[in-house]
N, C-alpha and C positions, 0 to 999 in steps of 0.2 A: 427761851422760847420753843413753845411745845413744836413735834415736828408728826404731820399727817399728812401721808401721800397715795392716794387711791387711785387704781389702775386695775387692766386685768393678766391672769394668765391662762395660760394656755398647757392644756395636757391632749397629745393626741387629736389634738383639735379641737377642743371643749375648750369653752372659756370658764375661765373661776373670778369672782369679783377678789379682788385682795386689797390689803390695806396696812402699810408700815406704821406706825406709831409709838409713842412712847407710850412704856407699860408700866404699871399702878399697880394698887393694891391689892387689888381684882380679882391681876394675873398671877399672883403670885404661887398660887396651887397650882396653875397647868405648866408656870414655868418652872417649877421643880420636876413636874410629872417629864417635860423636855428635855429633861437633864437625866432624868432615870433612863430616857429611850437612849438617847446618843450616848451616856459612858455606861455602857454594861460593865458588869465583871471582864477581867479584874483591875477595872480603873475604880480605884477608892469610890464606895458610894459619901464617904465623908467630906468631897470635892463637889459634890452636886451642894445645887446653892440651896441656901436656907434663909427664913424669912426674915431676919436681922440682917442678913447681907444685901437681901433683897429692899427692905424698906431702907437702906442706906443709899443703895442706888439712884433712887427716887427723889432722894431726900437730899443728897448732895449733888449729884450731875444729875439732873432727871433728862436734860440734851444728850446724854452717854448712854441712857437705855431703855434700847427699843426691840418693838416686837413685830411679828408680824402675823396676819390672818389671813386664811385662805378658806372662801363662802364662810365666816363666820367661826371658820375655829383656828385656835392659837396654833401657829405653824412651825416658828422659829423663833428667836431671840439673841440681839448681840447686846453685848453692855462694853461702855469704856471709860475712863477718866484721863483727865488732865493733867502730866508729867511735865518735868523738864527732862531732856535728853540732851545728853552731852556723847556725839557720836565719839570719841576720844576715848571714851570709860562707857562704852558697852553692857558690859556684862553685868548681868542682875538674876535674881530668879524670879519667877510669877509669884512666891508669894511677899519678897521684899517689897516689888513694886504696885502691887493690888492689895495690901494691906492682908494678906491672903483672901481674898475676894472680897473684903469690909470697904475696900477704897476710899479709907481715912485719910491716903496720901492724895486723896486727889487735889489740885491746886489749881485754884483757878486761873491765876496768870501762866501756868504752863506752857511750853512753846509744842506741843506733841500730845495728840488724842493718842492713847494708849489702850489696846483692845484687851478687854479682860476674857473676854470668852465668846462663843459666835456657834450658837446650837440652833440645828433643823431635826424636825421629825425625819425618819430614817422613809417613813413613806411619802413627804414631800421631797426627796433631793434631789428626782430627776425635775424638778420646774426651775431649778435656778437661784434658789430663792436666797441662799448664803450671799451672792454676788450682789442683789439685789438692794440686801441690807449693808454690805460692805457700799457699796454707792452711795449710799444714801450719809454714812459716815463720811464718804468724800466731800461730800456737799459741807458738811459742819466745818472741817477743817479749813474748807475752802471760807466757810462762811464765818469764821472767826478768827484769818488770816494767821491759822499755826503755821509750823514746819512741815509735816509732815503726821502722816496716821503709822504706826508700829504696833507690833503686839508678836508675842514670840509662841512657834506654831510646834505642834506634839509631830512626831514624825513616826506615826504607831507602824508604817510600814516597817520600817528599820531592825525586827528583830527579829525577820525572815529572813536579812542581810546580813546580821551582823558577824559570823563566822568566818566572811569573806570580805565583808566592806568594813572598811572604818567609817563612822559618822562621817564625817566632809566626804570620802569616797562617794559616799549612799547620798548625801545631798546634791554633791553634783551630777551623779547619775539620774536623780531627779530633775536637777534644770534641764540639764541634755533632753531628756522626756527618755530614755532609756531606763527609768523605773518610773513605777507610777504610785506616789505617796497619798493617799485618800488626804490627806491635811495639805500637806506641800504644796500638790500638785494643782490642789484649789488653790488656795493664794498665789500662786503664780497668774492662774486664769484671773485671778482678781486686779492682777497690777500687781503686785504687792513685789517686791524684790529682796534677795536673802543680802544682808549683813554684816550676819557671823552666827556662829551657833556658841551654847550655851551650854556645859555639863552642869550637871544638877538642876534645871530650868523647874523641872516638876517631878511630881513623882508619879512616874508611868514607866510600868515595864516594857508594854511595845514600844517606847521609843526607847528604852534603855536610860530615861530618866533624861535626855537631851532634848530642847526646844531649838528652832530654829529662828532668828530676830530676823523679822521679815517688815520691810518699809514701803509707803508709800509718798512719795514725796508733792509737797502744793507744786504744782506747776508756776504757780502766779506768786512765787519765793525764790528769790536770788538764793539758793541754799548749794553747800556740798555736800 
């Protein structure tokens, strides 16, 4: 089922038409450009999307491949897949669960919508677009009767605190509001909750290669 939502966003009192929709082959070049803006060095460029990955997203699970336009310009994207998640065995790497971004691990009967990536062009970040795309995926979780939305968040601010804080202490400080992390704080504002820390989750020097698993539970499902 295709997704399209039209509304307005506000920037200093000025309104701009906005659309959240499924992305397709015509968007691939812009989606790769967005990745390069969102993940500059030292983030490895070979982890940006390539066209084969994007083709898989639109072929295997188009419902989980959405983008956002602001006044006709592509401003961001979000990609997900379905997996079976067992809370008693949560540890995995980004590469394992997403098939290195190719999502051939997508399971149509899965119980969890797993977020592969969310990216918003830096010039649009003050408009709250990431949160709007995340909410669109919450709608998908409810529509499909899934247990949760889940994903591993980078912790790119950690490298500045690594000498005095363990990864666990850093996450606790971010959750308590004493430290603001560009990714983890954003996900908290989206309603996501940390459920575990994963070592070597992703090749990411800023995060010291850690990821924080963060979920949003379907409020209409009786899950623990």
